[in-house]
C-alpha positions as CSV (number, residue, x, y, z in Angstrom):
1,M,30.2,5.5,-108.4
2,K,26.6,6.6,-108.7
3,T,23.7,4.5,-109.8
4,I,21.7,6.3,-112.5
5,L,19.3,3.4,-113.5
6,Y,18.1,0.4,-111.6
7,A,16.8,-2.9,-112.9
8,S,13.2,-1.9,-113.4
9,E,14.2,1.3,-115.3
10,I,16.5,-0.8,-117.5
11,D,13.6,-3.2,-118.2
12,E,11.4,-0.2,-119.2
13,K,14.0,1.1,-121.6
14,L,14.3,-2.4,-123.2
15,D,10.5,-2.5,-123.5
16,R,10.6,0.8,-125.4
17,M,13.5,-0.4,-127.6
18,A,11.6,-3.6,-128.4
19,E,8.5,-1.6,-129.4
20,E,10.6,0.6,-131.7
21,I,12.2,-2.5,-133.4
22,I,8.7,-4.0,-133.9
23,E,7.3,-0.7,-135.3
24,K,10.2,-0.2,-137.8
25,N,10.1,-3.9,-138.9
26,S,6.4,-4.6,-138.7
27,F,6.2,-5.5,-142.4
28,L,8.7,-8.4,-141.9
29,K,7.9,-12.0,-140.9
30,E,11.3,-12.5,-139.3
31,I,14.1,-10.5,-137.7
32,I,17.6,-11.6,-136.5
33,L,19.1,-10.2,-133.4
34,L,22.9,-10.6,-133.1
35,G,24.4,-9.7,-129.7
36,I,27.9,-8.5,-129.6
37,E,29.9,-10.3,-126.9
38,R,29.7,-9.8,-124.0
39,R,26.8,-7.7,-122.8
40,G,25.2,-7.4,-126.2
41,V,24.3,-11.1,-126.1
42,P,22.0,-11.0,-123.0
43,L,20.5,-7.7,-124.2
44,A,19.7,-9.4,-127.6
45,H,18.0,-12.3,-125.7
46,R,16.0,-9.9,-123.6
47,L,14.9,-7.9,-126.6
48,A,14.0,-11.1,-128.5
49,E,11.7,-12.2,-125.7
50,K,10.0,-8.8,-125.5
51,I,9.5,-8.8,-129.3
52,R,8.1,-12.3,-129.3
53,K,5.6,-11.4,-126.6
54,A,4.4,-8.2,-128.2
55,S,4.3,-9.1,-131.9
56,A,4.0,-11.9,-134.5
57,L,7.6,-11.4,-135.6
58,E,9.7,-14.6,-135.6
59,V,12.9,-13.7,-133.8
60,R,16.2,-15.5,-134.2
61,V,19.1,-14.8,-131.8
62,G,22.8,-15.3,-132.3
63,S,26.0,-13.8,-131.1
64,L,29.1,-12.2,-132.6
65,D,32.4,-12.4,-130.8
66,I,34.7,-9.8,-132.2
67,T,37.5,-10.0,-129.6
68,L,40.0,-11.6,-132.0
69,Y,39.1,-9.1,-134.8
70,G,39.3,-5.9,-132.7
71,A,42.3,-3.6,-132.4
72,D,42.4,-4.0,-128.6
73,H,44.1,-7.4,-128.1
74,R,44.5,-6.5,-124.4
75,L,40.9,-7.8,-124.0
76,I,42.1,-11.3,-124.8
77,A,44.3,-11.3,-121.7
78,K,41.5,-9.7,-119.6
79,F,38.8,-12.1,-120.9
80,P,40.6,-15.2,-122.0
81,V,37.4,-17.2,-122.4
82,L,35.9,-16.1,-125.7
83,G,32.1,-16.4,-126.1
84,G,32.4,-17.4,-129.8
85,T,30.4,-16.3,-132.7
86,N,27.1,-18.3,-132.8
87,I,24.9,-17.8,-135.9
88,P,23.2,-21.2,-136.4
89,F,21.0,-20.0,-139.2
90,P,21.4,-18.1,-142.5
91,I,21.5,-14.4,-142.4
92,D,21.5,-13.8,-146.2
93,N,18.8,-11.4,-147.3
94,G,17.5,-11.0,-143.8
95,C,17.1,-8.1,-141.5
96,V,19.8,-8.2,-138.8
97,V,19.8,-6.0,-135.7
98,L,23.2,-5.8,-134.1
99,V,22.8,-5.4,-130.3
100,D,25.5,-3.9,-128.1
101,D,25.7,-2.4,-124.6
102,I,27.5,0.9,-125.3
103,L,28.1,2.9,-128.4
104,Y,31.1,5.2,-127.9
105,T,33.7,5.6,-130.6
106,G,32.0,3.3,-133.1
107,K,35.0,1.0,-133.5
108,T,33.2,-2.0,-132.0
109,V,30.3,-1.6,-134.5
110,I,32.7,-1.3,-137.5
111,T,34.5,-4.4,-136.4
112,A,31.2,-6.3,-135.9
113,M,30.1,-5.3,-139.4
114,Q,33.3,-6.7,-140.8
115,E,32.7,-10.0,-139.0
116,L,29.0,-10.1,-139.9
117,L,29.8,-9.6,-143.6
118,Q,32.1,-12.6,-143.5
119,K,29.2,-14.7,-142.2
120,G,26.7,-13.7,-144.9
121,K,25.0,-10.9,-146.8
122,P,22.0,-9.5,-144.9
123,E,19.5,-7.3,-146.8
124,E,19.6,-4.7,-144.0
125,V,21.6,-4.1,-140.8
126,Q,20.2,-2.0,-137.9
127,L,21.9,-1.2,-134.6
128,A,20.5,-1.3,-131.1
129,V,22.6,0.0,-128.2
130,F,21.6,0.4,-124.6
131,I,23.9,3.4,-123.9
132,D,24.9,6.0,-126.5
133,H,27.8,8.1,-125.3
134,G,27.5,10.5,-128.2
135,R,31.2,10.8,-129.0
136,R,32.4,9.1,-132.2
137,S,35.6,8.4,-134.0
138,F,33.7,6.7,-136.9
139,P,30.4,7.8,-138.5
140,V,28.2,5.3,-136.7
141,C,24.6,6.0,-135.6
142,A,22.3,3.7,-133.6
143,D,18.7,3.0,-134.8
144,Y,17.5,2.1,-131.3
145,V,18.9,3.6,-128.1
146,G,18.0,2.9,-124.4
147,I,19.7,6.1,-123.0
148,K,21.9,8.8,-124.3
149,T,24.6,10.3,-122.2
150,E,26.9,13.3,-122.5
151,V,29.6,12.6,-119.9
152,Q,33.1,13.8,-120.5
153,P,36.3,11.7,-119.7
154,P,37.3,10.6,-117.2
155,E,33.6,10.0,-116.4
156,R,31.8,7.2,-118.1
157,V,28.6,5.3,-117.9
158,V,28.7,1.6,-117.4
159,L,25.9,-1.0,-117.8
160,R,26.0,-4.0,-115.4
161,L,23.9,-7.0,-116.3
162,A,23.1,-9.9,-114.0
163,E,24.0,-12.5,-116.7
164,V,27.5,-11.2,-117.1
165,D,28.4,-9.3,-113.9
166,G,26.3,-11.0,-111.3
167,G,24.1,-9.0,-109.0
168,A,21.4,-6.7,-110.1
169,D,21.2,-4.8,-113.4
170,T,22.4,-1.2,-113.0
171,V,23.6,1.7,-115.0
172,M,26.4,3.4,-113.1
173,L,28.2,6.7,-113.6
174,V,31.9,6.1,-112.8
175,S,34.9,8.4,-112.8
176,G,38.5,7.8,-113.1
177,K,39.6,4.2,-112.7
178,E,36.4,3.1,-111.0
179,G,34.1,0.5,-112.6
């Protein structure tokens, strides 16, 4: 395992992502950030706080738990406590930014879109990911990216967040069965 980003660098990348979200959506009065369980939720809250501090945009934050909708039901055994979808406000005709930690094959985003469209009909959906692995099985592209990587299996890049993993925020390069 090798640390490639530390907490302060992660925070700087989130500052930049928040600035890009503000710039692209400056004509709006409100934006909705929906974090994809697990690490997307704290990222959405962090981005929301940064957006609120730097702009006049009203920001609503919710969460999507796609564990039961995904193809990998092994996650249920690994993480038996589901975070639950929490969208306590209407999303119809709004601008929704889905927030996730890692974009790899695109399957998670496709599943999140299916869940999202069962909850309402947003005017626009954008995607913010902290790590873009670059490899896709589905044609999915992020609007906002913290870092892009080009590691090849068995190596992968992992984001650790204090809210989910405990300890300090880090981005690690792991190989094999590490991580």
